[in-house]
C-alpha positions as CSV (number, residue, x, y, z in Angstrom):
1,X,-6.1,-9.8,21.3
2,X,-7.7,-0.5,18.3
3,X,-10.7,-2.4,18.9
4,X,-12.5,-1.9,21.9
5,X,-16.6,-1.8,21.4
6,X,-17.3,1.2,23.5
7,X,-20.7,2.5,22.0
8,X,-20.4,6.2,20.2
9,X,-22.4,8.6,21.6
10,X,-25.0,9.5,19.5
11,X,-25.3,13.8,18.5
12,X,-28.8,15.4,18.8
13,X,-30.2,15.8,14.9
14,X,-33.4,18.0,14.4
15,X,-37.0,16.6,13.1
16,X,-35.3,17.2,9.1
17,X,-32.4,16.2,7.9
18,X,-32.8,19.2,5.2
19,X,-32.5,21.9,7.6
20,X,-29.5,23.6,7.7
21,X,-30.6,25.5,10.8
22,X,-30.3,22.6,13.2
23,X,-27.0,22.3,15.3
24,X,-25.7,19.2,16.0
25,X,-25.6,19.4,19.8
26,X,-21.9,18.3,21.1
27,X,-21.5,15.4,23.0
28,X,-19.0,14.5,25.3
29,X,-16.2,11.7,24.1
30,X,-17.0,7.8,25.0
31,X,-15.7,7.2,28.6
32,X,-12.8,5.3,29.1
33,X,-12.3,1.3,28.9
34,X,-11.5,1.7,33.1
35,X,-14.9,3.5,33.6
36,X,-16.6,1.4,31.1
37,X,-15.6,-2.4,33.0
38,X,-14.5,-1.3,36.4
39,X,-15.2,1.6,39.1
40,X,-11.9,4.1,38.9
41,X,-8.5,3.5,40.9
42,X,-8.4,6.9,43.0
43,X,-5.1,5.2,45.0
44,X,-2.1,3.0,44.4
45,X,-3.2,0.4,46.3
46,X,-6.5,0.4,44.8
47,X,-4.8,0.0,41.6
48,X,-2.5,-3.0,43.2
49,X,-5.7,-4.4,43.8
50,X,-6.8,-4.2,40.4
51,X,-3.7,-5.9,39.1
52,X,-3.6,-8.4,41.2
53,X,-7.3,-9.1,40.3
54,X,-6.2,-9.1,36.7
55,X,-3.5,-12.1,37.3
56,X,-5.1,-14.1,39.1
57,X,-8.0,-14.2,36.8
58,X,-5.2,-15.1,34.1
59,X,-3.5,-17.7,36.1
60,X,-6.9,-19.7,37.2
61,X,-8.1,-19.0,33.0
62,X,-5.0,-21.7,32.5
63,X,-6.3,-24.7,34.4
64,X,-10.1,-23.9,34.4
65,X,-12.7,-22.5,32.9
66,X,-14.2,-18.9,33.6
67,X,-18.0,-20.8,34.6
68,X,-16.6,-22.7,37.7
69,X,-14.2,-19.7,39.1
70,X,-16.1,-18.2,41.8
71,X,-15.2,-14.4,42.9
72,X,-14.0,-16.1,46.3
73,X,-11.6,-18.0,44.5
74,X,-10.7,-15.4,42.7
75,X,-10.0,-12.6,45.5
76,X,-8.5,-15.8,47.2
77,X,-5.4,-15.9,45.1
78,X,-5.3,-12.1,44.4
79,X,-5.0,-12.2,48.6
80,X,-7.5,-9.7,48.7
81,X,-11.6,-9.8,49.9
82,X,-14.4,-10.5,48.2
83,X,-15.6,-6.7,49.3
84,X,-12.2,-5.7,47.2
85,X,-13.2,-7.0,44.3
86,X,-17.1,-5.7,43.9
87,X,-15.3,-2.0,45.2
88,X,-13.5,-2.9,42.0
89,X,-15.9,-4.2,38.8
90,X,-19.8,-4.3,39.2
91,X,-20.1,-8.1,38.5
92,X,-18.0,-11.2,37.1
93,X,-19.5,-10.0,34.3
94,X,-17.5,-6.9,34.5
95,X,-14.4,-8.5,36.2
96,X,-14.1,-10.6,32.5
97,X,-15.1,-8.0,29.9
98,X,-12.8,-5.8,31.8
99,X,-9.5,-8.5,31.8
100,X,-10.0,-9.7,28.2
101,X,-9.3,-5.6,26.7
102,X,-6.8,-5.5,29.5
103,X,-5.1,-8.5,28.2
104,X,-5.3,-7.4,24.4
105,X,-4.0,-4.0,25.3
106,X,-1.4,-5.5,26.9
107,X,-0.3,-8.0,24.4
108,X,-0.5,-4.7,21.7
109,X,2.1,-3.0,24.3
110,X,4.5,-5.8,24.5
111,X,4.4,-6.5,21.2
112,X,5.1,-3.0,20.1
113,X,8.3,-3.1,22.5
114,X,9.9,-5.9,21.8
115,X,9.0,-7.1,18.8
116,X,9.6,-4.0,16.3
117,X,12.4,-3.1,13.8
118,X,15.4,-2.4,15.7
119,X,14.6,-6.2,17.6
120,X,14.7,-7.8,13.5
121,X,17.9,-5.8,13.2
122,X,20.5,-7.7,11.1
123,X,17.5,-10.4,10.8
124,X,16.7,-12.1,6.8
125,X,13.7,-12.7,5.6
126,X,13.7,-16.4,6.7
127,X,14.8,-15.3,10.0
128,X,11.8,-12.5,10.6
129,X,9.2,-15.3,9.3
130,X,10.5,-17.7,12.2
131,X,10.4,-15.1,14.9
132,X,7.2,-13.6,13.9
133,X,5.2,-17.4,13.8
134,X,7.2,-17.6,17.8
135,X,6.0,-15.0,19.1
136,X,2.0,-15.8,17.9
137,X,2.3,-19.1,19.7
138,X,3.5,-17.4,22.4
139,X,1.2,-15.0,23.1
140,X,-1.7,-17.9,22.9
141,X,0.1,-20.2,25.1
142,X,0.4,-17.8,27.5
143,X,-3.4,-16.2,27.0
144,X,-4.6,-19.8,25.9
145,X,-7.2,-19.4,29.3
146,X,-8.5,-16.4,28.4
147,X,-8.9,-17.5,25.0
148,X,-10.8,-21.0,25.8
149,X,-13.4,-18.4,27.5
150,X,-14.1,-16.0,25.4
151,X,-14.2,-18.5,22.3
152,X,-17.1,-21.1,24.6
153,X,-18.7,-16.8,25.6
154,X,-18.6,-16.2,21.5
155,X,-20.6,-19.5,20.8
156,X,-23.3,-18.6,23.4
157,X,-24.0,-15.7,21.4
158,X,-21.6,-12.8,22.8
159,X,-19.2,-10.4,20.8
160,X,-16.6,-11.4,23.4
161,X,-14.8,-13.0,20.7
162,X,-14.4,-10.4,18.6
163,X,-12.0,-8.4,20.8
164,X,-9.3,-11.6,20.4
165,X,-10.5,-11.5,16.7
166,X,-9.7,-8.3,15.9
167,X,-6.1,-8.7,17.8
168,X,-5.8,-11.4,15.7
169,X,-5.6,-9.2,12.7
170,X,-3.5,-6.5,14.1
171,X,-1.0,-8.5,14.9
172,X,-1.3,-10.2,11.4
173,X,-0.8,-7.2,9.5
174,X,1.9,-6.3,12.2
175,X,3.6,-9.4,11.7
176,X,3.5,-9.0,7.7
177,X,4.7,-5.1,8.0
178,X,8.0,-6.3,9.8
179,X,8.0,-9.5,6.9
180,X,7.5,-7.3,3.6
181,X,10.3,-4.8,5.7
182,X,12.8,-7.7,4.8
183,X,11.8,-8.2,0.8
184,X,12.5,-6.7,-2.4
185,X,9.7,-4.0,-3.3
186,X,9.1,-4.9,-6.0
187,X,7.6,-8.1,-4.3
188,X,5.6,-6.8,-1.2
189,X,2.5,-5.9,-3.3
190,X,2.6,-9.4,-4.3
191,X,3.2,-11.3,-1.3
192,X,0.6,-9.4,1.6
193,X,-2.5,-10.7,1.2
194,X,-1.1,-14.8,0.7
195,X,1.4,-13.6,4.2
196,X,-1.9,-12.3,6.0
197,X,-4.3,-15.5,4.4
198,X,-1.0,-17.6,5.9
199,X,-1.8,-16.1,9.3
200,X,-5.3,-16.6,8.9
201,X,-4.2,-20.5,8.5
202,X,-2.2,-20.5,11.6
203,X,-4.5,-18.5,13.7
204,X,-7.2,-21.3,12.5
205,X,-4.8,-24.1,13.8
206,X,-3.6,-22.3,17.5
207,X,-7.6,-21.7,18.7
208,X,-8.1,-25.1,17.3
209,X,-5.2,-25.8,19.5
210,X,-6.7,-24.6,22.8
211,X,-9.8,-25.8,22.2
212,X,-9.8,-29.4,21.4
213,X,-6.1,-29.9,23.1
214,X,-5.6,-33.6,22.1
215,X,-5.1,-32.3,18.6
216,X,-2.0,-33.7,15.7
217,X,0.0,-30.7,16.1
218,X,-0.9,-29.8,19.9
219,X,-0.1,-25.7,21.3
220,X,2.8,-27.2,23.3
221,X,4.5,-29.2,20.2
222,X,8.1,-28.6,20.0
223,X,8.1,-28.5,16.5
224,X,4.6,-26.4,16.1
225,X,6.9,-23.6,14.9
226,X,8.8,-25.2,12.6
227,X,5.3,-26.0,10.7
228,X,3.3,-23.1,11.0
229,X,6.4,-21.3,9.7
230,X,6.5,-23.5,6.6
231,X,3.2,-22.3,6.0
232,X,3.3,-19.3,5.9
233,X,6.1,-20.3,3.6
234,X,4.1,-21.8,1.2
235,X,1.6,-18.8,1.2
236,X,4.1,-16.4,0.6
237,X,5.8,-18.8,-2.5
238,X,9.1,-18.2,-1.4
239,X,10.7,-21.0,-0.1
240,X,12.0,-22.2,-2.9
241,X,14.4,-18.6,-2.7
242,X,15.1,-18.1,1.2
243,X,14.1,-21.7,2.4
244,X,12.6,-22.8,5.8
245,X,12.1,-20.6,8.5
246,X,14.1,-23.8,10.0
247,X,16.4,-25.7,8.4
248,X,15.6,-29.2,10.0
249,X,13.5,-31.9,8.2
250,X,10.4,-32.1,9.2
251,X,9.2,-35.8,8.3
252,X,6.7,-37.3,9.0
253,X,4.2,-35.5,10.3
254,X,4.0,-35.7,14.4
255,X,2.4,-38.3,15.5
256,X,-0.2,-38.1,18.1
257,X,0.6,-39.3,21.4
258,X,-1.7,-41.7,22.2
């Protein structure tokens, strides 16, 4: 949202750490995500039901909060029964945790598949920055409901925000790798940290736009990518060399809708 919170297995140790004759016990690898969050899928139909339930949850979260969403409502939107839900997930909480982790994994896989060195072949630095910023915005728009729900749970003291935080940090570094590929070798070490700071600032604005939809530059603003691209360019301190990601002059600042 590379990052899953599965507790590591604890190896057996002797009472005296200095005793070299004590042999550590071997333990099995921690269970897979599907085994931790949901019951294993053994049939194609069961997998389809699980994917429909996950898709229904993403859609429902776009329009409301997770607490207000009932299992019956979730099952109805997925076209299955409540019994099918409990065949796939232990409870609503386990479902949300699985949905969160699965969505983070989906974002990573789609990013690697559709935004890579081949996808930006022929792009200059300015175009690469613009593409990365737009991609980041699109992720937040697509998963706004899930991000909002995870943020609310995180405020209440749970760890649900952590997967998204770690996913964001991964994306920032991935974007910077693409951006640095368009820069001279000598400049790479000098601008990496500045670029990561820029993406942190962009991330803060996007999350704030989801938590507070009525802010000055909302998530659906048509010039959002232009403004956030300028933020990144300023952090990279390259705007004087390559220009802004979008050549349009955006001035004055966008007005709040009344």
